RODO-2510 file (C-alpha; in nm, 4 decimals, decimal comma):
residues 257
     n   res          X          Y          Z
     1     x     6,6042     8,3872    -1,8355
     2     x     6,5355     8,1250    -2,1002
     3     x     6,1840     8,2682    -2,1687
     4     x     6,3245     8,6172    -2,2180
     5     x     6,5656     8,4909    -2,4829
     6     x     6,2748     8,3276    -2,6576
     7     x     6,0461     8,6361    -2,6533
     8     x     6,2955     8,8873    -2,7979
     9     x     6,3393     8,6971    -3,1264
    10     x     5,9676     8,6678    -3,1648
    11     x     5,9268     9,0421    -3,1211
    12     x     6,1968     9,1050    -3,3761
    13     x     6,0187     8,8604    -3,6140
    14     x     5,6829     9,0393    -3,5732
    15     x     5,8391     9,3794    -3,6384
    16     x     6,0058     9,2386    -3,9451
    17     x     5,6702     9,1074    -4,0687
    18     x     5,5111     9,4437    -4,0195
    19     x     5,7981     9,6225    -4,2096
    20     x     5,7875     9,3803    -4,4925
    21     x     5,4073     9,4057    -4,5250
    22     x     5,4212     9,7942    -4,5149
    23     x     5,7029     9,7905    -4,7641
    24     x     5,5098     9,5700    -5,0013
    25     x     5,2004     9,7872    -4,9716
    26     x     5,3988    10,0953    -5,0344
    27     x     5,5717     9,9313    -5,3249
    28     x     5,2484     9,8017    -5,4557
    29     x     5,1092    10,1428    -5,4569
    30     x     5,4029    10,2923    -5,6460
    31     x     5,4106    10,0066    -5,8913
    32     x     5,0425    10,0497    -5,9507
    33     x     5,0996    10,4142    -6,0468
    34     x     5,4012    10,3712    -6,2658
    35     x     5,3943    10,0199    -6,4088
    36     x     5,1334     9,7838    -6,5134
    37     x     4,9740     9,5811    -6,2388
    38     x     5,1188     9,2444    -6,1544
    39     x     4,8864     8,9562    -6,1314
    40     x     4,7481     8,8847    -5,7739
    41     x     4,8997     8,5430    -5,7759
    42     x     5,2538     8,6780    -5,8190
    43     x     5,2166     8,9108    -5,5166
    44     x     5,0921     8,6296    -5,2983
    45     x     5,3751     8,4102    -5,4012
    46     x     5,6339     8,6691    -5,3131
    47     x     5,4667     8,7312    -4,9782
    48     x     5,4670     8,3543    -4,9046
    49     x     5,8395     8,3272    -4,9928
    50     x     5,9352     8,6099    -4,7616
    51     x     5,7367     8,4481    -4,4852
    52     x     5,9088     8,1178    -4,5477
    53     x     6,2499     8,2919    -4,5487
    54     x     6,1876     8,4592    -4,2128
    55     x     6,0617     8,1468    -4,0333
    56     x     6,3824     7,9403    -4,0784
    57     x     6,5950     8,2445    -3,9822
    58     x     6,3926     8,2785    -3,6653
    59     x     6,4166     7,9177    -3,5949
    60     x     6,7877     7,9087    -3,6464
    61     x     6,8434     8,1972    -3,4107
    62     x     6,6384     8,0361    -3,1444
    63     x     6,8260     7,7122    -3,1968
    64     x     7,1630     7,8862    -3,1907
    65     x     7,0572     8,0728    -2,8689
    66     x     6,9334     7,7523    -2,7150
    67     x     7,2601     7,5804    -2,8117
    68     x     7,4702     7,8623    -2,6739
    69     x     7,2824     7,8482    -2,3434
    70     x     7,3035     7,4701    -2,3377
    71     x     7,6707     7,4892    -2,4079
    72     x     7,7091     7,7382    -2,1239
    73     x     7,5214     7,5005    -1,8977
    74     x     7,7318     7,2084    -2,0036
    75     x     8,0500     7,4176    -1,9492
    76     x     7,9313     7,5135    -1,6062
    77     x     7,8577     7,1559    -1,5289
    78     x     8,1955     7,0441    -1,6706
    79     x     8,3728     7,3095    -1,4602
    80     x     8,1741     7,2133    -1,1484
    81     x     8,2518     6,8489    -1,2126
    82     x     8,6244     6,9293    -1,2523
    83     x     8,6128     7,1294    -0,9298
    84     x     8,4269     6,8605    -0,7564
    85     x     8,6772     6,5918    -0,8946
    86     x     8,9644     6,8149    -0,7809
    87     x     8,8043     6,8672    -0,4429
    88     x     8,7474     6,4988    -0,4078
    89     x     9,1084     6,4235    -0,5147
    90     x     9,2457     6,6709    -0,2673
    91     x     9,0144     6,5352     0,0024
    92     x     9,1348     6,1767    -0,0670
    93     x     9,4903     6,2926    -0,0867
    94     x     9,4593     6,4734     0,2417
    95     x     9,2877     6,1727     0,4005
    96     x     9,5544     5,9452     0,2741
    97     x     9,8297     6,1876     0,4037
    98     x     9,6514     6,2093     0,7393
    99     x     9,6240     5,8309     0,7498
   100     x    10,0006     5,7880     0,6685
   101     x    10,0840     6,0527     0,9302
   102     x     9,8666     5,8809     1,1837
   103     x    10,0107     5,5396     1,1054
   104     x    10,3629     5,6844     1,1211
   105     x    10,2930     5,8563     1,4504
   106     x    10,1406     5,5289     1,5879
   107     x    10,4449     5,3380     1,4642
   108     x    10,6757     5,5863     1,6400
   109     x    10,4718     5,5609     1,9579
   110     x    10,4767     5,1810     1,9461
   111     x    10,8627     5,1933     1,8847
   112     x    10,9076     5,4408     2,1711
   113     x    10,6917     5,2231     2,3988
   114     x    10,8952     4,9178     2,2992
   115     x    11,2188     5,0964     2,3782
   116     x    11,0790     5,2280     2,7067
   117     x    10,9687     4,8781     2,8108
   118     x    11,3072     4,7395     2,7055
   119     x    11,4949     5,0083     2,9038
   120     x    11,2671     4,9492     3,2067
   121     x    11,3318     4,5741     3,1859
   122     x    11,7035     4,6321     3,1603
   123     x    11,6843     4,8785     3,4608
   124     x    11,4934     4,6283     3,6662
   125     x    11,7368     4,3494     3,5676
   126     x    12,0364     4,5663     3,6634
   127     x    11,8706     4,6435     4,0043
   128     x    11,8113     4,2734     4,0500
   129     x    12,1703     4,1843     3,9633
   130     x    12,3030     4,4574     4,1839
   131     x    12,0821     4,3387     4,4742
   132     x    12,2023     3,9811     4,4225
   133     x    12,5607     4,1023     4,4086
   134     x    12,5109     4,3072     4,7317
   135     x    12,3571     4,0057     4,8998
   136     x    12,6466     3,7894     4,7841
   137     x    12,9026     4,0358     4,9066
   138     x    12,7107     4,0742     5,2344
   139     x    12,7054     3,6975     5,2839
   140     x    13,0716     3,6715     5,1912
   141     x    13,1591     3,9385     5,4444
   142     x    12,9496     3,7860     5,7031
   143     x    13,0968     3,4407     5,6284
   144     x    13,4501     3,5794     5,6494
   145     x    13,3673     3,7474     5,9803
   146     x    13,2148     3,4378     6,1059
   147     x    13,5148     3,2276     6,0025
   148     x    13,7517     3,4872     6,1584
   149     x    13,5436     3,4855     6,4834
   150     x    13,5415     3,1069     6,4839
   151     x    13,9171     3,0888     6,4124
   152     x    13,9716     3,3381     6,7014
   153     x    13,7512     3,1275     6,9285
   154     x    13,9222     2,8124     6,8182
   155     x    14,2663     2,9703     6,8765
   156     x    14,1677     3,0723     7,2193
   157     x    14,0185     2,7295     7,2917
   158     x    14,3276     2,5597     7,1484
   159     x    14,5360     2,7745     7,3710
   160     x    14,3328     2,6663     7,6691
   161     x    14,3379     2,3117     7,5535
   162     x    14,7125     2,3171     7,4956
   163     x    14,7570     2,4597     7,8449
   164     x    14,5309     2,2029     7,9916
   165     x    14,6901     1,9187     7,8029
   166     x    15,0335     2,0341     7,8967
   167     x    14,9388     2,0390     8,2589
   168     x    14,7620     1,7126     8,2344
   169     x    15,0572     1,5595     8,0495
   170     x    15,2997     1,6679     8,3158
   171     x    15,0663     1,5299     8,5806
   172     x    15,0272     1,1990     8,3950
   173     x    15,3947     1,1608     8,3428
   174     x    15,4595     1,2340     8,7133
   175     x    15,1957     0,9711     8,8230
   176     x    15,3431     0,7147     8,5829
   177     x    15,7012     0,7625     8,7018
   178     x    15,5890     0,7679     9,0672
   179     x    15,4145     0,4317     9,0398
   180     x    15,6978     0,2635     8,8547
   181     x    15,9539     0,4107     9,0895
   182     x    15,7538     0,2858     9,3897
   183     x    15,7706    -0,0722     9,2459
   184     x    16,1415    -0,0504     9,1604
   185     x    16,3885    -0,2451     9,3691
   186     x    16,7197    -0,0727     9,3279
   187     x    17,0050    -0,3192     9,2585
   188     x    17,3398    -0,2769     9,4313
   189     x    17,4986    -0,1942     9,0985
   190     x    17,2779     0,1073     9,0431
   191     x    17,4578     0,4192     9,1252
   192     x    17,3402     0,7842     9,1435
   193     x    17,2177     0,9432     8,8239
   194     x    17,0514     0,6279     8,6853
   195     x    16,8763     0,7007     8,3536
   196     x    16,7119     0,4520     8,1217
   197     x    16,5120     0,4933     7,8013
   198     x    16,2142     0,2698     7,8287
   199     x    15,9590     0,1509     7,5698
   200     x    15,6206     0,0266     7,6984
   201     x    15,3158    -0,1184     7,5322
   202     x    14,9873    -0,0998     7,7197
   203     x    14,6159    -0,1611     7,6831
   204     x    14,3574     0,1180     7,7217
   205     x    14,3061     0,0060     8,0768
   206     x    14,6821     0,0558     8,1527
   207     x    14,7691    -0,3205     8,1620
   208     x    15,1229    -0,3532     8,0432
   209     x    15,1862    -0,5937     7,7561
   210     x    15,5601    -0,5424     7,7172
   211     x    15,8314    -0,3316     7,8776
   212     x    16,1833    -0,3034     7,7261
   213     x    16,4747    -0,0876     7,8286
   214     x    16,6233     0,0474     7,5049
   215     x    16,9266     0,2096     7,6604
   216     x    17,0605     0,2525     8,0088
   217     x    17,3673     0,3877     8,1856
   218     x    17,3861     0,0711     8,4056
   219     x    17,4500    -0,3043     8,3795
   220     x    17,2043    -0,5815     8,2975
   221     x    17,0783    -0,6069     8,6510
   222     x    16,9658    -0,2427     8,6315
   223     x    16,7885    -0,3089     8,3064
   224     x    16,6074    -0,6077     8,4436
   225     x    16,5123    -0,4230     8,7643
   226     x    16,3516    -0,1338     8,5659
   227     x    16,1556    -0,3789     8,3443
   228     x    16,0394    -0,5671     8,6560
   229     x    15,9228    -0,2484     8,8162
   230     x    15,7173    -0,1645     8,5142
   231     x    15,5440    -0,4954     8,5145
   232     x    15,4737    -0,4637     8,8862
   233     x    15,3250    -0,1149     8,8282
   234     x    15,0693    -0,2675     8,5914
   235     x    14,8013    -0,1418     8,5405
   236     x    14,9659     0,1879     8,4818
   237     x    14,7821     0,5131     8,5865
   238     x    14,5356     0,6498     8,3302
   239     x    14,5666     1,0110     8,2093
   240     x    14,2821     1,2532     8,3170
   241     x    14,2530     1,3575     7,9556
   242     x    14,1750     1,0495     7,7368
   243     x    14,3491     1,2258     7,4493
   244     x    14,6753     1,1695     7,6238
   245     x    14,6449     0,7948     7,6051
   246     x    14,9007     0,6190     7,3861
   247     x    14,9317     0,2498     7,3333
   248     x    15,3021     0,2692     7,2850
   249     x    15,4885     0,4809     7,5482
   250     x    15,8454     0,5889     7,5237
   251     x    15,9895     0,7762     7,8286
   252     x    16,2977     0,8156     8,0333
   253     x    16,3080     0,6365     8,3702
   254     x    16,5214     0,8617     8,5951
   255     x    16,4537     0,7862     8,9665
   256     x    16,5272     1,0240     9,2477
   257     x    16,8102     0,8909     9,4586
***
């Protein structure tokens, strides 16, 4: 396209040369017929001046055309550069936006994961607490049931023991009274319905340390006879149940008459 623009001005220039030359020849012929002939030097000078005038015009046209084409090229380059810059700006802006969106999404995912982990930890902790509480309640119930069962068993056993002790105590008291009464020599002053409150101190083997009649419904002879019977009965009978042993005994001596 550049060569085409250069050729056209040259063609125009050549045609212009031809026209000028023909015009000069035609004018020369007319002048020669009407007016006196000009000197040859003058004609040559005019021709050279015309040539010189045409050459700068041709050069200016070519230069202007070249400049116009160059300006167009520069404008195209400028527009392309602007478009490229705008495209690059948009690309960077999109990349930055995508990066921000990606970072924000990642941040949200991290936050959601953190909350999920925290919720899961709380759930597991609640399960653990509930399990421990259930175990505590279970142990408490079992302990209460065990205590109740033990109390029931103890109550039953205590009842049996009380019954056994009561029977053993009656048996022990009977043996004690029988031995003392078998060693008692009834004084003449003792009547029917003799009853004396006696205090006795004994050793674990039944040996009598002391015997005192605290009160009695008879005279002094009756008192002494009861005390003498207790000493003679030493050692006193032992209870079958060791728990019934008492160092200091207090009982009522009431012999059958």
